[in-house]
N, C-alpha and C positions, 0 to 999 in steps of 0.2 A: 673707518666710518667716516664720513665728510659731513657739516653742512656749512654751502656756498664752497668757498675755494678754503674754508681751514681744515684739516686732515687732521685727526685724532688717531692718539696710539691705541692698541687693543685693548678694547675693556679699559675706556675711560673712568675716570669719575669726577664729577659735576660738585661745585658747591652750590646748595639751591639758592634761591634768591628769598631774602628774613628779614620783614621791618628791625629794626633797630638792632640789627644783627651785624648785615652783609655792608658794612662803610668800606668807605678803600682801606682803612689800616687794618680792617679783621680781613678783607677778600687780599693784599696780600700777603698776609703770612697763610694763609692755606697753600697760596700760591707755592710761597718759598714750602711747603709740605708736602707738594705735587696734585694737588687739585690742578685739573687738567682745561675746566674751565672756571670762572666765576660769573655770579651774576649781583647787579646791583640791589638793594633793595628796590619795592615797588615802589612808581613814581603815578601818582594820578594823574590821569590827563587832564581833570579840570582843572587843578592848581596848577597844573606847568603852563596850561593856557592863558593863565591867571595873572603868569607871572609871581608864585609865591616866591618867594629868597628862600625858602628851606626846600623848596621840593625842587627849586632849579640846581642848589646845590650837591644834587643827589645823583647829577649829569656829571659829575668829576669823575675822571678814568685816569688812569697811569698807564704809560708804555707798558709799564712793567707786568700789571695783570693779565695782559693778554693772552689768551682769547677772551674778552669781558663782553657779555651781553650788558643793556643797561630792557629793564621789564616795567612796563606801565599798565593800567587795567582804566576800566569805564565803561562807561554803558551809552554814550552820546556817538554815533559814529563820525559827527564831524569833528568832535573833542577830539576823538582820538586818531583821526587825520592827523590833525592840526600840530599833538602834540608826539604821533611818531615822525614826522617832517624837523621836530626841535628835537629833539633826541635824534634822529642823522647825523644835528649837523656839530654834535658831541662827538661823532666818528667813534660810535662802536664797531664791534666786529658785527655784534647781532641783535636785531631786535625783538624781545623774548615777550607777549602777550601773556596776563593774567588772566585765567578763566578758573582759577585754585583757590584763591586767599575764602578762606572759610568766614571771618569774622563778621559779624553783625553788622557793623558801621558800614563795609565792601559791601557782605553779598545782601544785606536785607537791603540796599539801597538796588540789586538789581546789578550788579558789578561782580568783580571775581565768578565766586563759584554759585553768585546769584545767576551768573547767563545760565546754568544747568537746566533751570526754568524756563527759558528764550532760547532756544540751541537756532532756528534762525537769523536771529539777532547776531547770536554770538559769530555763526557764519558771516551775514554782512557786513556785520566789523573788522574781520580777519581776513575777506575780503578786499575793502578799503584800504586797510592797513598797507596788505600787500604791495596792491596799486600806485601806494601814494611815495614809497619811500625805494632805494635801488639794492638798500646793504637787504641779507637774509632777513627773511620772519620767521619766528616759531611762535607756536604757545604751550601753554601749561595748564593742566586743565585738573579734573577729579574724575571718579568714574560716573559720578551723575547727581541728582539732588539728593536722592534718599534711597532706600532699599530697595524701594518696589520700581527707581526709575533709573537705572544703571542702564545709558545708551552710549556707554563711548566707544563700544563698538564700531555704531553704525556712525557717528559724531565723529568719530576719526577719519573715515574714509570722505567724507564730509568737509573738516578741516584740511585735509590731504589738497582736497581740487581745489581749495584757492589760494594754493603754489605754497604753502608754507614748507620749510623746507626741513624741519624737525617736530616730534609732538614729544611734550615729556608729561608723564601724566603720572599722580598721586594717587596709591592706592585705597582711597576712601571717599564715600560720597560726604556732601556738604554736610548733609545730616550730622555724622560720624565725629563732625568739627578735626581734633586730632586722638578724640579715644578709639578705645578700640583698637584690633594689628590690623592695619594696612594689606591689604587683598593684591597680591599679585596676579593672579590668577587672568583675569581683565588684561592686567597687561601683558601678560603673557598671549592671548588671545588676540590681542591688537597685533602682537609684532608678528603671530604667525599666520596672521590673516591675507592670503596668497594677493589677493586687492593694493592692499599696505607696502610704498616701497620707501619712505621718508623714512631717515631711524628716529627709533620711538624708546626713551628715556624714560627710565622707572625710577619713583619715587617713595619712601613710607616707611619706619625703623630700620634703614642701614645703620647701626648702632655698633659696627666691630668686622672686620675683615673679613670673619666666616660666614655671614648674614651676606656682605655683599658678593662673597662669590657666588653663595648658595642659589641668588637671585642674578647672575648673570646665565647662572647654571640652569637654571629653571625654565626663565623666560623668551633666555636669546636676547634678550635688552639689548640693544646697542651701547649704551652708555648708563650709569646708575647714578644719582645724584642724592649726597647726603644732606641732610639740612640740620634738624635738633641736635643729632649723633658728634655734631662739630663743635655745636655750642659750646665755650670753655675748653674743649679739644681740639685746635686746629691741627695738631700733630696726628689727626687720624686718618690722616689721607695718604702720610706718610707710610703709616700702619697700612694702609687696605693697600696699596700700589704694591709694598712690600711681598705680603702674602700672594697677590693675586700674580705676580711675575716669578712669586720663588715656590710656593705652596707650604712657607717655614711662616710660624708666628716671627714676625721681627720683636729682639730683646728689647726689654724696658731698661727706658735710664735711670739714671739716678733720680730719686724724688726732687731735690733742689734742680735738677733739669727742668722740670714741668713747671717748678714754681717761678724761676726765670722766665720761660716762656710768657707764663701768664702778666710777669709784671711787665715784660718788655711790650706786650700787648696796654697794658692800660697806660702804659707812659704814651703809647702811639695816640691813644683817646685822649689822653687831656692835652700832647702836643696840638692835637686838631680841635678840643674844645672847653679849656681850660683846667684846672685843676677838679675843681665839683659836677663839671659837666662832663667829664672825664672820666669821672671818681664812678658817677651815678650810672652813666653808659656801661662801663665794667663789672657792674653787678651782676646784669645777666649768667653774663661767663663765670663770675667767681663760684653765683648761685649753682650752675648746670655742671660745671666741671668734673671729669669722671676722674681726678686725680684726688682728691677729696673723698669719694664716693666709699665705702666700708673702714672709712676712720672711725672707732668706735670711741664714744662721746666729743664727737665734734663740734653739736649742736651750739654748744656757748661762745666758740671760736669763730663757727660760719657764721653765726648773728652778729656779733663783734665786726666782720670784714664787710661784713652788708648795710650796717649806721655808720662808720666811720665816712665823711669826708674829703679827710686830711689826707695827703699819699703819703705822709712821715708814717704818720700812726698805720695807716693799711698796710706800705711794706714794712712794718715793726712787725706785725701779726703776722704777714705772712712770712716773714722771714726766721720766726719762733714756734713756726709749726714741726721743723723736724726734730726739736730739739724735743717742744711739747709732749708730742706724741709718739717720740721714738722714730720718725721716718724717715730712713735714709737710702 
């Protein structure tokens, strides 16, 4: 599989772009565990054009995380063109356009997956961005706006005709948000459409190595993208890659090993944002991490972890977990 000049190994696995999750520290950690490509948090074209500092900061990338894609969103052609050129100056390997975000503040204003209601405008924006930059442009989108308007099979052909070099499809409609199960059948339909020749990347509910392999086998997708399954569990990429390459489950590490990874992530966030902000930013990872799931009577400890804004207290709570719950 290739996107532009980037050649990927067989069955590549990507880290999905996620707001307030895929900052550089987390991207580097997922890369460390085998993610074949990583994406920035999505960047508002309007905010980028207005030179909003917080938005501009999202363009900071590191050579250590390559190949890396910057993702932008918006609903105005001119703003998207200007934002694309600004992103190109940050020197990412790929520029990705977000037509998939379902949250109200984005989709409700016609951007993100709100574009599923205006496919002609989506195509116009994509064509304009492709023509505005020299780096490869890709698109991430959904099946359609709702169950009655799953337009992805025809839309994929139209997007391909604009000159994009890969297409990522999340197997839900905008109306579904993140509820229900992702439907990969239409991802397979796009991939197996004889008129499609660009790589097709599947996304949605990939939370284990077994599911990842099943999606590759069922759809023939060129790559699989992991989103929520990686939050608080960056080691999922190592587990997935091992399973795809060997057919065997990677043996679990000692419990403390996973805790050390989470502490390392917290320290990275603190280094980037300061103690309180770094801890607040880390809470999503602590709340979602697979390492704590299934521990009996863990609620009180979880609440304590998510309430403290002191790194000393937080690490004391984390370090006490193995003895408190007899987790070795």
